[in-house]
C-alpha positions as CSV (number, residue, x, y, z in Angstrom):
1,M,11.6,-19.4,0.8
2,V,9.1,-16.5,2.9
3,G,11.9,-14.5,2.7
4,E,13.3,-15.2,-0.9
5,N,9.9,-14.4,-2.2
6,K,10.1,-10.9,0.0
7,L,13.2,-10.3,-1.8
8,Q,12.2,-11.1,-5.0
9,L,9.3,-9.0,-4.5
10,E,11.3,-6.0,-3.6
11,K,13.1,-5.9,-6.5
12,L,10.4,-5.9,-8.5
13,L,8.6,-2.7,-6.8
14,N,12.6,-1.6,-7.4
15,S,12.4,-2.1,-11.0
16,G,11.2,1.0,-12.3
17,E,8.7,-0.6,-14.2
18,S,5.1,0.2,-13.7
19,S,3.4,-2.7,-15.0
20,K,5.8,-4.9,-12.5
21,I,5.4,-2.3,-9.8
22,T,1.4,-2.5,-10.2
23,D,1.3,-6.6,-10.7
24,T,2.8,-6.7,-7.3
25,L,1.5,-4.1,-5.0
26,L,-1.6,-6.2,-6.1
27,Y,0.1,-9.9,-5.6
28,I,1.0,-7.7,-1.8
29,A,-2.7,-6.7,-1.0
30,Y,-3.8,-10.2,-1.8
31,N,-1.5,-12.8,-0.9
32,I,1.2,-11.8,1.7
33,N,0.2,-12.0,5.2
34,D,3.4,-10.2,6.7
35,V,1.0,-7.2,7.5
36,D,3.7,-5.2,8.8
37,W,6.4,-6.1,6.3
38,A,3.0,-5.3,3.7
39,E,2.8,-1.6,5.1
40,K,6.3,-0.8,5.1
41,Q,6.5,-1.6,1.3
42,L,2.8,-0.5,0.6
43,M,3.9,3.1,2.2
44,R,7.0,3.0,0.3
45,M,5.6,3.0,-3.0
46,A,3.0,5.2,-2.0
47,N,5.2,7.9,-1.9
48,N,6.5,7.3,-5.7
49,P,6.3,9.9,-7.6
50,D,3.7,8.7,-10.2
51,D,0.1,9.1,-9.3
52,D,-1.4,5.9,-10.6
53,I,1.7,3.9,-8.4
54,S,1.3,5.9,-5.9
55,G,-2.7,5.6,-5.6
56,L,-2.6,2.0,-6.6
57,A,-0.2,1.3,-2.7
58,L,-2.6,3.8,-0.8
59,T,-5.6,1.6,-2.1
60,C,-3.8,-1.6,-1.7
61,L,-3.3,-0.9,2.4
62,G,-7.4,-0.6,2.6
63,H,-7.2,-3.7,1.2
64,I,-4.8,-5.5,3.4
65,A,-7.3,-3.8,6.0
66,R,-10.2,-5.6,4.6
67,I,-8.9,-8.9,3.5
68,N,-6.2,-9.5,7.1
69,G,-9.0,-7.4,9.5
70,K,-6.0,-5.6,10.8
71,I,-3.6,-3.3,10.2
72,N,-0.9,-0.9,12.0
73,K,-3.0,1.9,12.9
74,G,-0.8,4.2,15.0
75,T,1.5,4.0,11.9
76,V,-0.6,4.3,8.7
77,I,-3.8,6.4,9.9
78,P,-1.0,9.1,10.2
79,F,0.4,8.2,6.9
80,L,-2.8,8.2,5.1
81,M,-4.0,11.5,6.7
82,D,-0.9,13.6,5.5
83,K,-1.2,12.1,2.1
84,I,-5.1,13.4,2.3
85,K,-3.7,16.8,3.5
86,N,-0.9,17.0,1.3
87,S,-0.9,15.3,-1.8
88,N,-3.0,16.3,-4.8
89,E,-6.9,15.5,-5.4
90,V,-5.9,11.8,-7.4
91,V,-3.7,10.4,-4.9
92,S,-5.7,12.1,-1.6
93,S,-9.2,10.4,-2.6
94,R,-7.2,7.1,-2.8
95,A,-5.6,7.8,0.7
96,E,-9.6,9.0,1.9
97,D,-10.7,5.0,0.4
98,A,-7.6,3.4,2.2
99,L,-9.0,5.0,5.5
100,D,-12.5,4.3,5.2
101,D,-11.9,0.6,4.4
102,I,-9.2,0.3,7.4
103,K,-12.5,2.5,9.6
104,M,-14.9,-0.2,8.0
105,F,-12.7,-3.4,8.3
106,T,-10.3,-3.5,11.7
């Protein structure tokens, strides 16, 4: 059941429909306890060309850290640092917020 749920979530993330994608990102952040899987999905979506989707995915990485008290710092922090350095102001500020959440809650 859990595997099927993740497959369904991945389909929604790949749907190309902004409202489905954003709802799914939030669902993952608040409801999925598999932090490794959630991180991978959120980082993948943080590379989306739509700033709203990318920014929300970054924010959700911060939510994962806050809710679960853990995150893969070796993977996520360098990813966020790259987003801060190499993204527009909207996306980089969301990455900075996520990094602050990680520092505070993990």
